[in-house]
C-alpha positions as a printed Julia matrix, in Angstrom:
344×3 Matrix{Float64}:
  0.0     0.0    0.0
  1.46    3.31  -1.07
  0.8     6.13   1.4
  3.67    8.33   0.35
  1.34   11.28  -0.3
  0.37   11.26   3.37
  3.99   11.0    4.45
  4.97   13.78   2.06
  2.26   16.1    3.39
  3.41   15.43   6.97
  7.06   16.02   6.15
  6.36   19.2    4.18
  4.38   20.72   7.05
  7.05   19.8    9.58
  9.94   21.1    7.48
  8.19   24.44   6.98
  8.29   25.14  10.73
 11.58   26.64  11.88
 13.39   25.46  14.99
 17.14   25.82  15.41
 18.52   24.2   18.57
 17.42   26.07  21.68
 14.73   27.99  19.79
 12.37   25.25  18.6
  9.1    27.01  19.53
  7.65   27.17  16.01
  8.56   23.57  15.22
  7.21   22.43  18.6
  3.84   24.09  17.99
  3.55   22.42  14.58
  4.48   19.0   15.96
  2.19   19.33  18.98
 -0.76   20.15  16.73
 -0.13   17.01  14.69
  0.39   14.83  17.78
 -2.92   16.01  19.31
 -4.71   13.85  16.75
 -3.51   10.77  18.61
 -2.96   11.77  22.25
 -2.93   14.82  24.52
  0.24   16.78  23.78
  2.16   19.18  25.97
  5.45   21.04  25.86
  7.87   20.27  28.69
 10.09   22.81  30.5
 12.93   22.46  27.96
 10.57   22.78  24.98
 10.17   19.15  23.89
  6.74   17.97  22.77
  5.49   14.99  24.78
  2.4    12.82  24.99
  1.25    9.51  26.43
 -1.6     7.12  25.58
 -2.68    3.57  26.33
 -1.91    1.32  29.24
 -0.25   -2.01  29.9
  2.69   -3.71  31.53
  5.17   -2.49  28.92
  5.86    1.22  28.44
  7.47    2.16  25.1
  8.91    5.6   24.33
  9.14    6.83  20.73
 11.6     9.68  20.16
 12.62   11.95  17.28
 14.31   15.31  17.59
 12.68   18.58  16.56
 15.68   20.86  16.23
 17.49   21.69  13.02
 21.02   22.94  12.5
 21.57   26.64  11.91
 23.55   29.67  13.03
 23.39   32.09  15.96
 24.15   35.83  15.82
 27.2    36.72  17.92
 27.81   40.34  16.88
 26.8    43.17  14.54
 29.87   44.88  13.11
 30.34   48.56  12.29
 29.18   48.01   8.69
 25.98   46.15   9.64
 27.26   42.66   8.85
 26.21   39.92  11.27
 28.91   37.74  12.78
 27.79   34.22  13.57
 28.64   30.91  15.22
 27.27   27.53  14.3
 24.31   26.2   16.27
 24.57   22.46  15.76
 26.69   20.85  13.08
 26.43   23.44  10.31
 28.86   22.61   7.5
 31.11   25.6    6.75
 32.01   24.13   3.35
 28.57   24.84   1.86
 27.85   28.23   3.44
 29.58   30.66   1.09
 26.91   32.67  -0.81
 24.08   30.72   0.89
 20.69   32.4    1.34
 19.48   32.56   4.93
 16.71   33.94   7.14
 17.54   35.78  10.34
 14.8    35.24  12.92
 14.87   38.56  14.74
 12.02   40.82  15.78
 10.9    40.06  12.23
 12.26   37.62   9.69
 15.05   39.21   7.67
 16.49   37.82   4.44
 20.26   37.62   4.24
 23.14   36.13   2.28
 26.41   34.79   3.59
 29.36   36.74   2.26
 31.63   35.17  -0.33
 35.0    36.39  -1.61
 35.1    36.47  -5.45
 37.69   34.02  -6.85
 39.44   36.97  -8.51
 40.22   38.45  -5.09
 40.99   35.34  -3.09
 44.54   34.46  -2.16
 46.07   31.49  -4.0
 46.61   29.64  -0.72
 42.91   30.05   0.14
 41.5    28.8   -3.16
 41.06   25.2   -2.0
 39.83   25.68   1.54
 36.69   26.9    3.27
 36.74   29.92   5.52
 36.24   29.53   9.26
 33.15   30.75  11.08
 35.12   33.72  12.38
 35.78   34.8    8.77
 32.23   34.78   7.38
 29.36   37.2    7.91
 25.71   37.58   6.99
 24.79   40.53   4.78
 21.25   41.76   5.44
 21.7    45.02   3.53
 21.42   47.26   6.57
 23.6    49.69   8.46
 24.54   48.82  12.03
 21.89   51.18  13.37
 19.19   49.68  11.13
 20.22   46.12  11.93
 20.15   46.69  15.69
 16.47   47.65  15.45
 15.44   44.2   14.17
 18.3    41.83  15.06
 19.58   40.94  18.54
 22.56   38.91  19.64
 21.46   35.33  20.1
 18.91   35.38  17.27
 18.89   32.18  15.25
 19.49   31.88  11.51
 18.13   29.18   9.21
 19.21   28.16   5.72
 16.7    28.94   2.97
 15.43   26.18   0.73
 12.18   24.86  -0.67
 10.52   21.51  -0.07
 10.95   19.99  -3.52
  9.72   16.73  -5.0
 12.35   14.86  -6.99
 11.73   11.89  -9.26
 10.03    8.84  -7.78
  9.45    9.1   -4.03
 12.43   11.29  -3.19
 12.24   14.81  -1.8
 14.72   17.55  -0.93
 14.42   20.16   1.81
 16.2    21.8    4.71
 15.61   20.2    8.16
 14.69   16.7    6.97
 17.13   15.93   9.8
 15.13   15.11  11.83
 11.64   16.1   10.77
 11.69   12.81   8.85
 11.88   10.99  12.18
  8.99   13.07  13.56
  6.96   12.24  10.45
  7.76    8.52  10.85
  6.45    8.51  14.43
  3.28   10.38  13.48
  2.74    7.97  10.6
  3.29    5.05  13.03
  0.59    6.44  15.32
 -1.78    6.63  12.35
 -1.12    2.97  11.56
 -1.92    1.79  15.09
 -4.68    4.24  16.03
 -7.5     1.71  15.6
 -5.7    -1.21  17.24
 -6.27   -2.27  20.82
 -2.79   -2.29  22.28
 -1.72   -3.84  25.55
  1.07   -1.36  26.17
  1.59    2.25  27.15
  3.02    4.53  24.46
  4.85    7.78  25.12
  6.01   10.12  22.36
  8.79   12.68  22.66
  9.71   15.16  19.95
 12.85   16.36  21.66
 14.81   19.6   21.52
 18.56   20.28  21.4
 19.71   16.99  19.88
 22.08   18.8   17.54
 23.77   20.46  20.51
 24.16   17.47  22.84
 20.84   15.73  23.48
 19.69   17.51  26.66
 16.05   17.46  25.55
 16.05   13.68  25.19
 17.91   13.19  28.46
 15.38   15.21  30.45
 12.37   13.87  28.56
 13.38   10.24  28.88
 13.91   10.66  32.62
 10.4    12.11  32.95
  8.83    9.35  30.83
 10.58    6.52  32.73
  9.76    4.02  29.97
 10.85    0.38  29.85
 11.92    0.53  26.21
 12.58    3.25  23.66
 12.85    3.49  19.89
 14.48    6.59  18.45
 13.81    7.55  14.83
 16.61    9.63  13.32
 18.48    9.96  10.04
 21.78    8.47   8.94
 24.05    8.56   5.93
 22.78    7.53   2.5
 24.92    6.45  -0.42
 26.36    9.18  -2.64
 29.03    9.45  -5.33
 32.54    9.04  -3.99
 31.66    7.58  -0.58
 32.26    4.1    0.78
 29.33    1.69   0.61
 30.42    0.21   3.94
 29.51    3.39   5.82
 26.4     4.45   3.95
 23.0     2.89   3.35
 21.01    2.7    0.14
 18.58    5.57  -0.37
 15.2     3.88  -0.78
 16.56    0.63   0.63
 14.43    0.74   3.77
 14.8     1.74   7.39
 18.23    1.27   8.96
 18.18   -0.97  12.05
 20.95    0.06  14.41
 23.42   -2.25  16.14
 25.78   -0.64  18.67
 27.07   -1.14  22.22
 24.63    1.48  23.5
 21.66   -0.2   21.8
 19.77   -3.2   23.16
 20.83   -6.18  21.05
 17.63   -8.13  21.62
 15.5    -5.19  20.48
 17.62   -4.78  17.36
 17.32   -8.48  16.58
 13.56   -8.43  17.19
 13.13   -5.46  14.85
 15.12   -7.31  12.18
 12.98  -10.43  12.6
  9.75   -8.45  12.35
 10.99   -6.62   9.25
 11.75   -9.94   7.56
  8.47  -11.54   8.64
  6.34   -8.57   7.54
  8.32   -7.85   4.34
  9.29   -4.37   5.51
 12.36   -3.06   3.65
 15.29   -2.7    6.06
 19.06   -2.61   6.16
 21.49   -2.94   9.08
 23.59   -0.09  10.46
 26.49   -1.23  12.65
 28.35    1.19  14.92
 31.3     0.28  17.14
 30.74    2.98  19.74
 28.1     5.58  20.49
 25.38    6.23  17.93
 25.62   10.03  17.9
 21.84   10.15  18.38
 19.43   10.63  21.28
 19.8     6.91  22.0
 23.03    7.65  23.83
 21.19    9.88  26.32
 17.96    7.86  26.54
 19.77    4.62  27.31
 21.31    5.93  30.54
 18.39    8.04  31.77
 16.79    7.17  35.09
 17.28    3.52  35.95
 18.3     2.75  32.36
 16.18    2.16  29.27
 16.44   -0.59  26.67
 16.88    1.4   23.48
 16.74    0.76  19.74
 17.49    3.0   16.77
 15.76    3.18  13.41
 17.39    5.57  10.95
 16.18    7.03   7.67
 18.89    7.26   4.98
 19.68   10.9    4.19
 21.84   12.44   1.5
 23.52   15.86   1.86
 23.09   15.87   5.65
 23.29   19.27   7.41
 22.68   21.26   4.25
 19.71   23.12   2.79
 19.19   20.35   0.23
 18.9    17.22   2.35
 17.46   14.36   0.29
 15.47   11.38   1.54
 13.15    8.77   0.1
  9.58    8.79   1.43
  9.55    5.01   1.19
 12.21    4.87   3.93
 10.06    7.02   6.23
  7.13    4.7    5.56
  9.17    1.57   6.27
 10.4     3.12   9.53
  6.82    3.87  10.57
  5.6     0.39   9.61
  8.37   -1.34  11.55
  7.7     0.72  14.69
  3.97   -0.01  14.37
  4.53   -3.76  13.97
  6.94   -3.84  16.93
  4.44   -2.01  19.16
  1.63   -4.27  18.01
  3.63   -7.4   18.82
  4.84   -6.15  22.2
  1.37   -4.96  23.14
 -0.22   -8.2   22.02
  1.84  -10.15  24.52
  0.44   -8.03  27.34
 -3.16   -7.88  26.15
């Protein structure tokens, strides 16, 4: 059954809402509105969206992070240019001449400065500038800029939600609005089923800057098990196939020391039994996702990771395949159904 239009509509709405780490209010409001369809939603003290429904012996937490990478204003120089620092893992290599939006007292369009090749030094021709060397041009004097922009304002990278061929789409902030969409789609798949387990949902803040939202939210939820839905690296020209998954090849089931091996194996078995496209992702240390914080919260939580292959991560043209979001949602739904059935 092809429900990619539903997934696409979800993802487009989520990607349109802005939410750089530490300033996720707009994204949180959008996610909370969508979650309300399935359970009462609230925003916790750090800004994460949370909700709980159902009852049973087993309590399962579903997590995806809300925040997107961006920049933060650190200074306004004498000529009105904005100096910035990265907020999350912004890639300096793709920022020259990028179009951005400064979220000040009002949204202000800007462009990141770029030195023409004619004026660059020979020794600088093959390297990217550092964050201390770039600036955002908003076309204002210092006095004009100070009326609408404040230090600490966040900056997002401009880009449209675009449909590519087949079931692929490109947009800023697919990391990790794709995971949020997968969880919402999962809830749609199980909404009419009688489940014998308690389900909590957390759309967490500040993952890109260390995972504090997930750490606090997982402690409050105190679940028995957790499944985090995030993104991981998709195949691309010039990269090793051993470290990247196939775009459109299905959800990536994580195996790592910080992940519960039995949960990973069970997810793999369910995927095979239910003909859900999947592919393994093996990590020798930490996952670099919220799983690392969730696992050690409270008394400890058995944790699994499902990742959606993503190309061009941490850019304004992130590319994913809607089929991978759907397979992630289906696998979560089947896992919940099976776990709940044992307690019914």
